[in-house]
N, C-alpha and C positions, 0 to 999 in steps of 0.2 A: 894093598892088603885091606880087607874089610875090618871095621872096628872090632868085630867079634873074633877075628883071627889074630889081633895084636896081642903080644905077650902081656900077661898080667904082671904088674909090679907089686909083688907082695913078699913079705918075709916068710921064711919057713916057720911053720908053727903059728902064724898069724891067720886069722880068718880071712877068707877071700872077700873082696868087696862085693856088695850086691850089685845087681844090674843098674840100678839108679845111680849108685856111686860111680860106676864106670862111665855112665852117660855124662856125668858132671865133671869128669876128669879132663882137663884141657890136654890136648895132644900137641897143639902148636899155637903160639901167640906171636903175631908179627905186626909190625907197623906198616900200614899200607901206604900212607902218605903223611903229610905234616900234621894231620888232625884226626887220624883214624887208626884204630887197632882192629885186627881180625883174629878171632879165636876159633880154632877148630876143636870141637869137643870129641869125647870118646866114642860117641855114636855116629860121628862123621858130620854132624850139623855144624854149619859155619855161621858165626855171629859177627857182624861188623858194627863196631861202636864208634861214633864220633866222640871226640874228647869232651866237648861241651855236654853232650848227652850223659856221659858217665859222671862228670863233675856235678851236674844238676841232680843226678840220681843218687848222690852220696847218701848212704844210710846212717851216718854217724849221728850221735846225739846233738852235735852242734848244728847239724843241718835238718834234723827231723826231731820234733818233740817226742820224747820217749813215752809220754802218757797218752797224748792225743793222736800221735802219728802225723800231725800236721807239719808240713814243710816249713822250716824257719828261714830257708834261703830261697828266694824267688829266682826264676829263670833270668829276669832282667838284672839281677845282682851279679851274675856270672859273665865275665868278659867273653865276647865271641871268639877271641883268639887264645883262650885258655889252653894250655898244653900240659902234657904229662912230662915232668922233668925226669922222673925215674919211677919204677915200680918194683916191688919185691914180694916174693911169696911170704905168706904167713902160715906156717905149718903146711899141711897138705890139703887145706880147705879154702884158702882165701888169698887175696893180694891186697897190698896197700899201695896207693898211688901218692906220689908227691907232685902237687900241682903248681903251676907257675904263679898262682895267686897266693901261695904259701900254705894252703890247706893240705893236711896230710894225716888226719885222724880217722878217716873212713876205712873200715875193713870191708872189702867187697868179696863176700863168699862166692864160691863157684856157683852154688845154688842160686844166689841172688842175681849174679850176672846172667845166668841162663834164664831166670824168670823175667828179666827186663830186656831180653833179646829183642831188638827193634825190627827184625825181619817180618815180612808179611805173613809167613807161616805161623810164627809165634804169636803175632798180634791176633790172627784169626782164632788160634787155639784159646788165647786168653778171653777173647770176646765170647766164644762159645761156652767156655767155663763160667763166665759171668752171667750169661743168659740162663744156664742151667741153675745157677745159684739163686737167681731172682724168681725162678718158677716155684721154688720150694716154699 
């Protein structure tokens, strides 16, 4: 079934989600191996995230300075073998991970997860967008 053919999950009387919202809606999340999660998005895109990549990318205020945007936690401070102990949905827009290093305050919005997708297609798109921004 194509993503556009999948039934919409909305309540009677509620506005239908826009196309971008549907694109950001996860359809499936599964653990691929001991250190990897795979997300299939509403538009069919598949994102594969290594646990350490997600932990290093944590957007919470303890990991990223709220004013400067500078990372407070360096890659070298995160153990190579960090794992997700559990994760839970936060509303209909994010997930919270509980990490083996005890960290659990980061909310990873679906939009954020899609923005940090490490696949070559998404990296190329981000590079192209960055090049357009620097031309202005």
